[in-house]
N, C-alpha and C positions, 0 to 999 in steps of 0.2 A: 457220294456222301454229303456233298455240299447241300443237296435238297433235303436230305434227312437232318442235317445239322439246322438248316433254316426252320424246319418243322418243329424240331426240338425247342428252338428259340421261341417260336410262337407259343408253343405249350407251355414253357416256362413263364412266359408273360401272362398268359391266361390263368395259370395256376397261382401267381402272385396275388391276383385279385380275389381268389377264392380261398385257396389253401396255402398259405405261406410256406408251411413245412414240406409240401410236396414240390414247390417251385425249386428248392435247392436240388432235389433229386433230378428234375428235369434239366436243370443248368449243368449238372454233372454228366448227364447224358449228351448234351450238346458238346461239352468239352471232350468226351470220349469220341464222339463222331468226328470231330475235327482233327483228331490225332491219328488218323489212318488206322482205324480198328481192324483187327483180324476177325475170324469167324467166331472165335470164343468171346471175343469182346461184344460182338453183335448179339450172340446168344444171351449174354449177361443183361445187355441193354434191353432186349425183348422181355426178359424176366422181371426187370425193374419196372418196365411199362406196364406189364400185366398187374404188378403189385400196386402201382399207383392207381390203376383203373379199379381195383377192388376197394380201394380206400376212398374213392369219390363218393360224395353223398348223392341222393336222389335229387331230381330237379332239372329244370331246363338248362341252366348253366352247366351243370355237370354233364349233361347230354351233349352239349356243344364240346366240351373237353374231351368226352369219349370219341367224338368224331376225329378230333385232332389226334388222339392216341391211335385210333384205327388206321388213320392215313400214315402216321409214322411207322406203325408196325407193318404196314403193307409194303412200304418202301424197304424196310430192313430185311423183311422175308424175301423180297425179290432180289435184293443184294445177295443174301445168302444163297439163294438158288442159283444165281448167276455164277457165284464164286464156286459152288460145289461143282457146277457143270464145267466150268473152266478148268478146275483142278483134276477132273476126271478125263480130260481130253488126252489122247495118246500123244 
């Protein structure tokens, strides 16, 4: 989760430059990831990330933000997959 929280911090910093309103959401994501989230929390974070992505404007800077979003989403999905496998072990 540390890697995901670091990526969320980078995302928040990037969003502050372009969309201050979205930066607060990214900061909340970072806080959630630092508090040992469960699977439901991770699902909520993924939904918020998708919402942020849909609200980004077009353009080069937004494209770079989308890369950060995709990286963070991939980390979280991998964590969920691992968690699901772990919980299904006999």
